[in-house]
C-alpha positions as CSV (number, residue, x, y, z in Angstrom):
1,X,53.3,-2.4,-9.4
2,X,51.8,1.1,-9.1
3,X,53.0,2.0,-12.4
4,X,51.2,-1.3,-13.6
5,X,47.9,-0.1,-12.3
6,X,48.2,3.2,-13.5
7,X,48.8,2.3,-17.0
8,X,46.0,3.0,-19.3
9,X,44.1,4.3,-16.3
10,X,41.9,6.3,-18.7
11,X,40.7,2.9,-20.4
12,X,40.3,1.4,-16.7
13,X,38.2,4.3,-15.7
14,X,36.0,4.2,-18.6
15,X,35.5,0.6,-18.1
16,X,34.5,1.1,-14.6
17,X,32.0,3.7,-15.7
18,X,30.4,1.5,-18.3
19,X,30.1,-1.4,-15.3
20,X,28.4,1.0,-13.3
21,X,25.8,2.2,-16.0
22,X,25.0,-1.5,-16.9
23,X,24.3,-2.2,-13.3
24,X,22.2,0.6,-12.9
25,X,19.9,-0.1,-15.9
26,X,19.9,-4.0,-14.9
27,X,18.7,-3.1,-11.5
28,X,16.2,-0.3,-12.8
29,X,14.5,-3.4,-15.3
30,X,14.0,-5.4,-12.2
31,X,11.4,-3.1,-11.0
32,X,7.5,-2.8,-11.6
33,X,4.2,-1.9,-10.4
34,X,1.5,-4.0,-9.3
35,X,-2.4,-3.3,-8.1
36,X,-3.7,-5.3,-4.9
37,X,-7.5,-5.2,-3.7
38,X,-6.8,-4.2,0.0
39,X,-9.7,-4.3,2.6
40,X,-9.9,-1.7,4.9
41,X,-9.4,-2.1,8.9
42,X,-11.1,0.1,11.3
43,X,-9.3,1.0,14.2
44,X,-10.1,3.0,17.2
45,X,-13.7,2.8,16.9
46,X,-15.4,4.7,19.6
47,X,-17.2,2.3,22.4
48,X,-20.6,1.6,21.6
49,X,-20.6,2.6,17.9
50,X,-20.7,0.9,14.7
51,X,-19.5,1.8,11.3
52,X,-20.9,1.6,8.0
53,X,-18.7,1.8,4.7
54,X,-19.7,2.5,1.6
55,X,-16.6,0.6,0.1
56,X,-14.9,-1.9,2.5
57,X,-11.9,-2.2,0.1
58,X,-9.7,-0.2,-1.9
59,X,-7.3,-0.5,-4.7
60,X,-3.6,0.2,-4.1
61,X,-0.9,0.6,-6.7
62,X,2.6,-0.3,-5.3
63,X,6.0,-0.2,-7.3
64,X,9.0,-2.1,-6.0
65,X,11.2,-4.8,-7.2
66,X,9.5,-7.6,-9.0
67,X,11.0,-10.2,-6.8
68,X,9.4,-8.7,-3.9
69,X,6.1,-8.0,-5.8
70,X,5.8,-11.7,-6.6
71,X,6.1,-12.8,-3.2
72,X,3.1,-10.7,-1.7
73,X,0.2,-12.6,-0.7
74,X,-2.7,-10.1,-1.2
75,X,-4.8,-11.6,1.9
76,X,-2.3,-10.3,4.3
77,X,-2.4,-6.7,3.1
78,X,-4.7,-4.4,5.0
79,X,-5.2,-0.4,5.0
80,X,-5.6,0.7,8.4
81,X,-7.9,3.7,9.0
82,X,-8.6,5.4,12.6
83,X,-11.7,6.6,13.7
84,X,-10.3,8.0,17.1
85,X,-12.2,11.5,16.9
86,X,-15.2,10.0,15.0
87,X,-18.8,11.3,16.1
88,X,-22.1,9.8,14.9
89,X,-23.3,10.9,11.5
90,X,-21.8,11.0,8.2
91,X,-18.2,11.2,7.6
92,X,-15.3,10.6,4.8
93,X,-12.4,8.8,5.9
94,X,-9.3,9.6,4.2
95,X,-7.0,6.6,3.3
96,X,-3.5,8.0,3.4
97,X,-0.6,5.8,1.8
98,X,0.9,5.3,4.9
99,X,-2.1,3.3,6.3
100,X,-1.2,0.4,3.9
101,X,1.5,-1.9,5.7
102,X,3.7,-3.3,2.9
103,X,6.7,-5.5,2.8
104,X,10.0,-3.7,2.7
105,X,11.0,-2.3,-0.5
106,X,7.7,-1.7,-1.8
107,X,5.9,1.9,-1.9
108,X,2.5,3.0,-2.4
109,X,1.8,5.2,-5.7
110,X,-1.5,5.6,-5.4
111,X,-4.8,4.5,-3.7
112,X,-8.2,4.3,-5.2
113,X,-10.4,5.5,-3.6
114,X,-8.5,7.8,-1.6
115,X,-11.4,8.9,0.5
116,X,-14.5,6.6,1.7
117,X,-17.7,7.7,3.0
118,X,-18.9,6.2,6.4
119,X,-21.9,6.2,8.8
120,X,-21.0,6.3,12.3
121,X,-23.8,5.4,14.6
122,X,-24.7,4.0,17.9
123,X,-24.6,0.3,18.1
124,X,-28.3,-1.2,17.9
125,X,-29.7,-4.1,19.4
126,X,-32.1,-5.0,16.5
127,X,-32.8,-8.1,15.5
128,X,-32.6,-8.4,12.0
129,X,-35.7,-9.0,9.8
130,X,-36.4,-12.4,8.7
131,X,-37.3,-12.8,4.7
132,X,-40.4,-14.4,4.2
133,X,-44.0,-14.2,2.9
134,X,-46.9,-12.8,4.7
C-alpha cells in the first residue's frame, strides 16, 4: 500500500500545491473594505465639566471578510475616546484605531478625521435663550 502512495509522488505533490494556491486565492477574494460613519463616545469626562465637539462622528474604513462586513450594523458602532486627564479649555482629541470596537475579523484601516477639536468647560446651569420677536 505504501508503494501505491509513493507512486507518482511528484504529480500528487504538484496537485496539492495547486489546491492550496487556489484556496488562498479564493479566500483572499472574499475580503473587502467598507466605510462606516461612527459616533464618538466620550469616556471619563471630568466631574462637573461639559464637552463640546467640533465633530460628533468620524468615518472609519475597515477591512475584512465580506460576510462579516455585510452583517455589521452601523448603528451599533462607537469610537470610544477618553477624557481622563482633560482640563478646561481647547484641546485636540486623538481617535486611535483601537478606539473603535469592531466584530472579530475586521480591522481599522483609517479614521477620518484622526483628531477632533473639543472644548472642555465647567457645566453651566444657564437657561437656553428662547427665540422670538421683540
